[in-house]
C-alpha positions as CSV (number, residue, x, y, z in Angstrom):
1,M,249.4,102.0,178.2
2,L,250.3,105.6,179.0
3,L,247.6,105.6,181.7
4,F,249.2,102.6,183.4
5,L,252.6,104.4,183.4
6,L,251.1,107.5,184.9
7,I,249.3,105.5,187.6
8,G,252.4,103.6,188.4
9,S,254.5,106.7,188.6
10,A,252.0,108.4,190.9
11,S,252.1,105.3,193.2
12,I,255.9,105.5,193.4
13,V,255.9,109.2,194.1
14,K,253.3,108.7,196.8
15,A,255.3,105.9,198.4
16,Q,258.4,108.1,198.5
17,Q,256.4,110.9,200.1
18,K,255.5,108.7,203.1
19,E,253.5,110.8,205.6
20,K,255.0,111.4,208.9
21,P,252.8,110.4,211.8
22,S,251.3,113.2,213.8
23,P,252.9,114.1,217.2
24,Q,249.7,112.7,218.9
25,K,250.3,109.3,217.1
26,V,254.0,109.3,218.0
27,A,253.2,110.2,221.6
28,N,250.5,107.5,221.9
29,R,252.8,104.9,220.4
30,Q,255.6,105.8,222.8
31,T,253.3,105.9,225.8
32,N,251.7,102.5,224.9
33,W,255.2,101.0,224.5
34,M,256.3,102.3,227.9
35,V,253.1,101.1,229.6
36,T,253.8,97.6,228.3
37,E,257.5,97.5,228.8
38,L,257.8,99.4,232.1
39,K,254.5,98.4,233.6
40,L,253.5,102.0,234.3
41,D,250.6,102.6,236.7
42,E,247.7,104.9,235.7
43,S,249.2,108.0,237.3
44,Q,252.6,107.4,235.6
45,K,250.8,106.7,232.3
46,A,249.0,110.0,232.4
47,K,252.2,112.0,233.3
48,V,254.3,110.1,230.7
49,A,251.6,110.6,228.0
50,A,251.7,114.4,228.6
51,I,255.5,114.5,228.5
52,N,255.6,112.4,225.3
53,L,253.0,114.6,223.6
54,D,254.9,117.8,224.6
55,Y,258.2,116.5,223.3
56,A,256.7,114.9,220.2
57,T,255.2,118.2,219.2
58,K,258.5,120.0,219.8
59,I,260.5,117.4,217.9
60,A,258.0,117.6,214.9
61,E,258.5,121.4,214.9
62,V,262.3,121.1,214.8
63,R,262.2,118.5,212.0
64,A,259.8,120.6,210.0
65,N,261.5,124.0,210.5
66,E,265.2,123.6,211.0
67,P,267.0,123.5,207.6
68,D,270.6,123.0,209.0
69,P,271.2,119.3,209.6
70,D,273.8,119.8,212.3
71,V,271.7,122.3,214.2
72,K,268.7,120.0,213.8
73,R,270.6,117.0,215.1
74,Q,271.8,119.1,218.1
75,K,268.3,120.4,218.9
76,L,266.8,116.9,218.6
77,K,269.5,115.5,220.9
78,S,268.8,118.2,223.4
79,L,265.0,117.6,223.3
80,N,265.5,113.9,223.8
81,K,267.7,114.4,226.8
82,A,265.2,116.8,228.4
83,R,262.4,114.3,227.6
84,M,264.3,111.5,229.3
85,E,264.9,113.7,232.4
86,A,261.2,114.5,232.6
87,I,260.3,110.9,232.3
88,K,262.9,109.9,234.9
89,A,261.2,112.2,237.4
90,V,257.9,110.3,237.0
91,I,259.0,106.7,237.0
92,S,260.9,104.6,239.5
93,E,264.6,104.1,239.4
94,D,264.1,100.4,238.4
95,Q,261.7,101.5,235.6
96,Y,264.2,104.0,234.4
97,K,267.0,101.5,234.3
98,L,264.8,99.2,232.3
99,L,263.9,102.0,230.0
100,V,267.5,102.7,229.3
101,I,268.1,99.0,228.6
102,K,265.1,98.7,226.3
103,L,265.9,101.8,224.3
104,A,269.5,100.6,223.8
105,E,268.1,97.3,222.5
106,K,265.8,99.1,220.1
107,K,268.7,101.3,218.9
108,K,270.8,98.2,218.3
109,D,267.9,96.5,216.4
110,R,267.5,99.5,214.2
111,Q,271.2,99.6,213.4
112,N,271.2,95.9,212.4
113,Q,268.4,96.4,209.9
């Protein structure tokens, strides 16, 4: 009986310590989503993938190393703004408008959950 309690407790702890995806996985997921939603061409895909990986790495560093929640939030906001500007330079104006709309929809969906 004690063994079952220990195994059950270990499972709960492990579930609570959910692993964060690597920056590479985050960047791949973001890039694949953009390819699908924005219909990126191969050149755009390569450039956006590099941008996403660069910023996913920077964001992971901030999340791991910044103890102050207010400073962390500000740094993440700044990084996201810079990432969007970098992506804006790579995609068309219509693709950028669509990106802004799609991201707003995703944000709204997350808030409704």
